[in-house]
GUKEKE-115396 format. One record per atom (N, C-alpha, C): atom name; x negated, y, z. Coordinates in steps of 0.1 Angstrom, whole numbers, plus 2048, in hexadecimal, padded with zeros to 3 digits. Layout:
REM residues N
VODO   site    c1    c2    c3
VODO     CA     X     Y     Z
...
END
This chain:
REM residues 108
VODO   site    c1    c2    c3
VODO      N   3B5   63E   AC5
VODO     CA   3B4   63C   AD3
VODO      C   3C1   634   AD8
VODO      N   3C2   632   AE5
VODO     CA   3CC   62A   AEA
VODO      C   3DA   631   AEA
VODO      N   3DA   63E   AED
VODO     CA   3E6   646   AED
VODO      C   3F0   63F   AF7
VODO      N   3FB   63A   AF3
VODO     CA   405   634   AFB
VODO      C   404   625   AFB
VODO      N   3FA   620   AF3
VODO     CA   3F9   611   AF2
VODO      C   3EF   60C   AFC
VODO      N   3F4   606   B07
VODO     CA   3EC   601   B12
VODO      C   3F2   5F3   B15
VODO      N   3E9   5E9   B17
VODO     CA   3EE   5DC   B1A
VODO      C   3E8   5D7   B27
VODO      N   3EF   5CF   B2E
VODO     CA   3EA   5C9   B3B
VODO      C   3E1   5BD   B37
VODO      N   3D8   5B9   B40
VODO     CA   3D0   5AD   B3E
VODO      C   3C7   5AD   B32
VODO      N   3C5   5A1   B2D
VODO     CA   3BD   5A0   B21
VODO      C   3C6   59E   B15
VODO      N   3C5   5A7   B0B
VODO     CA   3CE   5A6   B00
VODO      C   3C6   5AB   AF3
VODO      N   3C2   5A1   AEB
VODO     CA   3BA   5A4   ADF
VODO      C   3C2   5AC   AD4
VODO      N   3CF   5AD   AD6
VODO     CA   3D7   5B4   ACC
VODO      C   3D9   5C3   AD0
VODO      N   3D3   5C6   ADB
VODO     CA   3D5   5D4   AE1
VODO      C   3C8   5DC   ADE
VODO      N   3C7   5E1   AD2
VODO     CA   3BB   5E8   ACD
VODO      C   3BE   5F4   AC5
VODO      N   3B5   5FC   AC2
VODO     CA   3B6   608   ABA
VODO      C   3A9   609   AB1
VODO      N   3AA   60F   AA6
VODO     CA   39D   611   A9E
VODO      C   393   619   AA6
VODO      N   387   614   AA6
VODO     CA   37C   61B   AAC
VODO      C   373   622   AA2
VODO      N   368   627   AA6
VODO     CA   35E   62D   A9D
VODO      C   357   622   A95
VODO      N   354   626   A89
VODO     CA   34C   61D   A80
VODO      C   354   611   A7B
VODO      N   361   611   A7B
VODO     CA   369   606   A77
VODO      C   36A   5FB   A81
VODO      N   366   5FD   A8D
VODO     CA   367   5F3   A98
VODO      C   374   5F5   A9F
VODO      N   377   5EC   AA8
VODO     CA   383   5ED   AB1
VODO      C   37F   5F1   ABF
VODO      N   388   5F8   AC5
VODO     CA   387   5FB   AD3
VODO      C   394   5F6   AD9
VODO      N   394   5F2   AE6
VODO     CA   3A0   5EB   AEC
VODO      C   3A6   5F4   AF7
VODO      N   3B3   5F1   AF8
VODO     CA   3BC   5F9   B02
VODO      C   3C2   5F0   B0C
VODO      N   3BD   5E4   B0E
VODO     CA   3C2   5DB   B19
VODO      C   3B9   5DE   B25
VODO      N   3BE   5D8   B30
VODO     CA   3B6   5DB   B3D
VODO      C   3A9   5D2   B3D
VODO      N   3A9   5C8   B35
VODO     CA   39D   5BF   B35
VODO      C   391   5C6   B2F
VODO      N   393   5D0   B26
VODO     CA   388   5D7   B20
VODO      C   37F   5DE   B2A
VODO      N   384   5E0   B36
VODO     CA   37B   5E6   B40
VODO      C   370   5DD   B44
VODO      N   373   5D0   B43
VODO     CA   369   5C6   B46
VODO      C   35F   5C3   B3B
VODO      N   365   5C3   B2E
VODO     CA   35C   5C1   B23
VODO      C   356   5CE   B1D
VODO      N   35A   5D9   B22
VODO     CA   355   5E6   B1F
VODO      C   356   5EA   B10
VODO      N   362   5E6   B0B
VODO     CA   365   5E9   AFD
VODO      C   372   5F1   AFC
VODO      N   375   5FA   B06
VODO     CA   381   602   B06
VODO      C   380   60D   AFD
VODO      N   38B   612   AF8
VODO     CA   38C   61F   AF1
VODO      C   388   62A   AFB
VODO      N   383   635   AF5
VODO     CA   37E   640   AFE
VODO      C   389   645   B07
VODO      N   396   645   B02
VODO     CA   3A1   64B   B0A
VODO      C   3A8   640   B12
VODO      N   3A4   634   B12
VODO     CA   3AB   629   B19
VODO      C   3AE   62C   B27
VODO      N   3A4   630   B2F
VODO     CA   3A5   632   B3D
VODO      C   3B0   63D   B40
VODO      N   3AF   648   B39
VODO     CA   3B8   653   B3B
VODO      C   3C6   650   B37
VODO      N   3C7   64A   B2B
VODO     CA   3D4   646   B25
VODO      C   3DB   63B   B2D
VODO      N   3D4   631   B30
VODO     CA   3DA   625   B36
VODO      C   3DB   626   B45
VODO      N   3D3   62D   B4C
VODO     CA   3D5   62E   B5A
VODO      C   3E1   637   B5D
VODO      N   3E4   641   B55
VODO     CA   3F0   649   B57
VODO      C   3FC   640   B55
VODO      N   3FB   637   B4C
VODO     CA   407   62E   B49
VODO      C   408   623   B52
VODO      N   3FE   620   B5B
VODO     CA   3FE   615   B64
VODO      C   40A   616   B6E
VODO      N   411   60B   B70
VODO     CA   41D   60B   B79
VODO      C   41B   600   B82
VODO      N   41A   603   B8F
VODO     CA   419   5F8   B99
VODO      C   426   5F1   B9B
VODO      N   425   5E5   BA0
VODO     CA   430   5DC   BA3
VODO      C   438   5E2   BAF
VODO      N   445   5E2   BAE
VODO     CA   44D   5E6   BB9
VODO      C   457   5DB   BBC
VODO      N   457   5D7   BC9
VODO     CA   460   5CC   BCD
VODO      C   46B   5D1   BD6
VODO      N   476   5CA   BD7
VODO     CA   481   5CD   BDF
VODO      C   47E   5C9   BEE
VODO      N   488   5CB   BF6
VODO     CA   486   5C7   C04
VODO      C   487   5B8   C06
VODO      N   482   5B3   C11
VODO     CA   483   5A5   C15
VODO      C   492   5A2   C17
VODO      N   496   596   C13
VODO     CA   4A3   591   C16
VODO      C   4A3   58B   C23
VODO      N   4AF   586   C28
VODO     CA   4AF   580   C35
VODO      C   4A8   572   C35
VODO      N   4A4   56E   C41
VODO     CA   49E   561   C42
VODO      C   4A8   556   C41
VODO      N   4A5   54B   C3A
VODO     CA   4AE   540   C39
VODO      C   4B0   539   C46
VODO      N   4B9   530   C47
VODO     CA   4BB   528   C53
VODO      C   4AF   51E   C54
VODO      N   4AD   519   C60
VODO     CA   4A2   50F   C62
VODO      C   4A4   503   C5A
VODO      N   49A   4FE   C54
VODO     CA   49C   4F2   C4B
VODO      C   49E   4E5   C53
VODO      N   49C   4E6   C60
VODO     CA   49E   4DA   C69
VODO      C   4A8   4DE   C73
VODO      N   4B3   4D6   C75
VODO     CA   4BD   4D9   C7F
VODO      C   4B8   4D6   C8D
VODO      N   4AF   4CC   C8E
VODO     CA   4A9   4C8   C9B
VODO      C   49A   4C7   C99
VODO      N   492   4D0   C9F
VODO     CA   484   4CE   C9F
VODO      C   47D   4D8   C95
VODO      N   471   4D6   C92
VODO     CA   469   4DF   C8A
VODO      C   46D   4DF   C7C
VODO      N   46F   4EB   C76
VODO     CA   473   4ED   C68
VODO      C   46C   4FA   C63
VODO      N   472   500   C59
VODO     CA   46D   50C   C53
VODO      C   479   515   C4E
VODO      N   476   522   C4D
VODO     CA   480   52B   C48
VODO      C   479   533   C3C
VODO      N   480   538   C33
VODO     CA   47B   53F   C28
VODO      C   483   54C   C25
VODO      N   47D   555   C1F
VODO     CA   484   561   C1A
VODO      C   47C   566   C0E
VODO      N   483   56F   C06
VODO     CA   47D   574   BFA
VODO      C   481   582   BF7
VODO      N   47B   587   BED
VODO     CA   47E   594   BE8
VODO      C   47C   594   BD9
VODO      N   482   59E   BD2
VODO     CA   481   59E   BC3
VODO      C   478   5A9   BBE
VODO      N   474   5A8   BB2
VODO     CA   46C   5B2   BAB
VODO      C   476   5BD   BA6
VODO      N   475   5C9   BAB
VODO     CA   47D   5D4   BA6
VODO      C   477   5DA   B99
VODO      N   46A   5DC   B99
VODO     CA   463   5E1   B8D
VODO      C   456   5D9   B8B
VODO      N   455   5D2   B80
VODO     CA   449   5CA   B7E
VODO      C   43D   5D3   B7A
VODO      N   431   5CE   B7D
VODO     CA   425   5D6   B7A
VODO      C   423   5D8   B6B
VODO      N   41E   5E3   B67
VODO     CA   41C   5E5   B59
VODO      C   40E   5EC   B57
VODO      N   408   5EA   B4C
VODO     CA   3FC   5F1   B48
VODO      C   3F1   5F1   B53
VODO      N   3EF   5E6   B59
VODO     CA   3E4   5E5   B63
VODO      C   3E8   5EA   B71
VODO      N   3F4   5EC   B73
VODO     CA   3F9   5F0   B81
VODO      C   3F6   5E5   B8B
VODO      N   3F8   5E8   B97
VODO     CA   3F6   5DE   BA2
VODO      C   3FF   5D3   BA1
VODO      N   3FB   5C6   BA2
VODO     CA   403   5BA   BA1
VODO      C   40D   5BA   BAD
VODO      N   417   5B1   BAC
VODO     CA   421   5B0   BB6
VODO      C   41C   5A8   BC2
VODO      N   420   5AC   BCE
VODO     CA   41C   5A4   BDA
VODO      C   425   598   BDA
VODO      N   422   590   BE5
VODO     CA   42A   583   BE6
VODO      C   439   586   BE6
VODO      N   441   57D   BE0
VODO     CA   44F   57F   BDF
VODO      C   456   575   BE8
VODO      N   44F   56C   BEE
VODO     CA   455   562   BF7
VODO      C   44D   561   C04
VODO      N   454   55F   C0F
VODO     CA   44D   55D   C1C
VODO      C   453   551   C22
VODO      N   44B   549   C2A
VODO     CA   450   53E   C32
VODO      C   44B   53F   C40
VODO      N   452   53A   C49
VODO     CA   44E   53A   C57
VODO      C   454   52E   C5E
VODO      N   44D   529   C68
VODO     CA   452   51E   C70
VODO      C   45E   521   C79
VODO      N   466   517   C7C
VODO     CA   471   519   C85
VODO      C   474   50C   C8C
VODO      N   47C   50D   C96
VODO     CA   480   502   C9E
VODO      C   48F   501   C9E
VODO      N   494   4F6   C98
VODO     CA   4A3   4F4   C97
VODO      C   4A8   4F0   CA5
VODO      N   4B2   4F7   CA9
VODO     CA   4B7   4F4   CB7
VODO      C   4C6   4F6   CB7
VODO      N   4CD   4EE   CAE
VODO     CA   4DB   4EF   CAD
VODO      C   4E2   4E8   CB9
VODO      N   4EF   4EB   CBB
VODO     CA   4F6   4E5   CC6
VODO      C   4F6   4D6   CC5
VODO      N   4F7   4D0   CB9
VODO     CA   4F7   4C1   CB8
VODO      C   4EA   4BB   CBC
VODO      N   4DF   4C3   CBB
VODO     CA   4D2   4BE   CBF
VODO      C   4D2   4BD   CCF
VODO      N   4D7   4C6   CD5
VODO     CA   4D8   4C6   CE4
VODO      C   4E0   4BB   CE9
VODO      N   4EB   4B8   CE2
VODO     CA   4F4   4AD   CE6
VODO      C   4ED   4A0   CE4
VODO      N   4E5   49F   CDA
VODO     CA   4DE   492   CD7
VODO      C   4D3   48F   CE2
VODO      N   4CE   49A   CE8
VODO     CA   4C4   498   CF2
VODO      C   4CA   493   CFF
END
């Protein structure tokens, strides 16, 4: 059976001996192809680890000193997903901004 051997996604190297000399698989794709080892769900779902991300960083300055621009911020992956855990959410965000520095006002 799978025991502690569980693999994310499709991995043809992630198998165990099955009945009658055949192979059964311990990757998450085996659920779609229906060739999982009998203990795959119990063994691998317990080992599943969801992605954990850190907090959002601060917004960057506006990309335009005068007029329409954009700002960005990001966060990092603290714990990557393993064994079919939930994937990471977006790590970057963008939003619009309006640059309005003092030099812009003087130019007007």
